[in-house]
N, C-alpha and C positions, 0 to 999 in steps of 0.2 A: 261232191262229184255226182253227176247224174249217170244213170245206167241205161243202156249199155254205154261203155266208154271206149275211146280209142286213144292209144298212146303212139307217138311217133318218135322213136329213139333217134337222136341226131348224131350220135358218136359212131365213128367207123368201127367195123368189126376188126378185132385183132386176130391175125392168123399166125400161129406158131410156125415159123420157118427155120427152127434151129436144127432140124434133121432133114435128110434128103426128102424132097417132095416126090411122091409117086403118083398122086391122084390128080383129079381134075376138079375145077370149081373155083369160084372167086369168093370175095368177102360176103356177098349177100347169101350165097348158098351155105357158107360156113355158119353165118349168123342163124339161118333157118334151122340147120341141123343142131346146132348148140342149143337153140331155144326149144326145139322139139324134145331134147333130153330133159329140159327143165319143166316143161308142161306135160310130160308124158302122163296120160290118164287124168289130168286135171280138167274137169269139165268147164265149158264156157270160155275157153281161151283159144284164139286162132290168130294167125299172123300171115303177113305178106312181106316178102323181101325181094326187091326188084332193082334192076340196074337199067337206067334210061338209055344207055347206049346200045341196048339190045343183046348184049352178051355179058356174062358175069364170069370173068376169069378165063374166058375161052380165047381162042385164036382169032376171033372176029368172023367165024364162019356162020352161015345161016342156021346151022344145026346146033350152035352153042345155046344153052339155056340162059334166059335173062331173068327169070323169076321163079320163086317157089312159094307155095302156099302150104301152111302146116296147121294142124289142130291137135286135139288131145288123142286122136286115133292114129297119127302119123307113124309112131314107132310100133304100135300094135299091128298095123297093116304091113309094115316092113318085116317084122318078125315072122308073120304068117307066110311071107315070101322067102324066108330064109336069110334076110339081110339084117346085119347087126350094125348099129350106129357107131359104137366105140372104135372099131378098127378103121372105119371110113373117116371118122373125124381125126384120128391120130395120123392117118396118111394124107390128110388134106384132100380127100376124095369124096366131097359132098355130092358131086355130080353122079358118081358111081352109085352112091346110096340112093339118091332120089330117082335114078333111072328105073329102079325096081318098082316104083310107085306110079310112074307115068303121070307126074303132077307138074310138069314143067311148062313154061311159056317160052316159045321159040319164035319170036317175031323176026329174027334176023337183025343184022346191024342197022342201027338207026342213024349212025354217024353224028349223033348228038350226045354229049355227055353232060347233061344238066346236073344230075345228082342221083345218088342212090335213094330209094324209097323203102322205108320199113315201117309197117303199121301193125300194131298189136291190138286186137279187139278183145274186149272182156264183156261178157254178158253177166252183169251183176245179179240178175234174178236167178239165172241157172246156178251161179256160184253159191248164192245164199241158199238155194234149194238143196244143194249138196252139203250144206252145213259148213261151208267155208266162207271166209271173208278176206277182202283185200285191204291192206293198210292204205290209209289216205296218202296221197302224194302231196 
């Protein structure tokens, strides 16, 4: 594998709906929040999770977020603003979590639903410099 590398996960995000849902946000925002927990503080990893219809789990309004971008600083920045990821993820409220960071893309409804797009970027040189390594795929 050459560095930097990009991975495009193709599986849909699983959202736990076994309890009453109180929050806002769709599968791409849930994916971004769950991945932010996994890469918290890990240098050299960032990701984009987006929905091509222009809204991700919203009601189709122009104000519904369509994409989130995360990196190793996402949770640190949220904590500094008093936001905690765990309760938001448990309540399926990824939109509420990310609103504290002002990192959304809100293009409005596109009326096309081609596919979700998720891309994870890994900068191997920064990773190696931090004394970490990624297992080969």
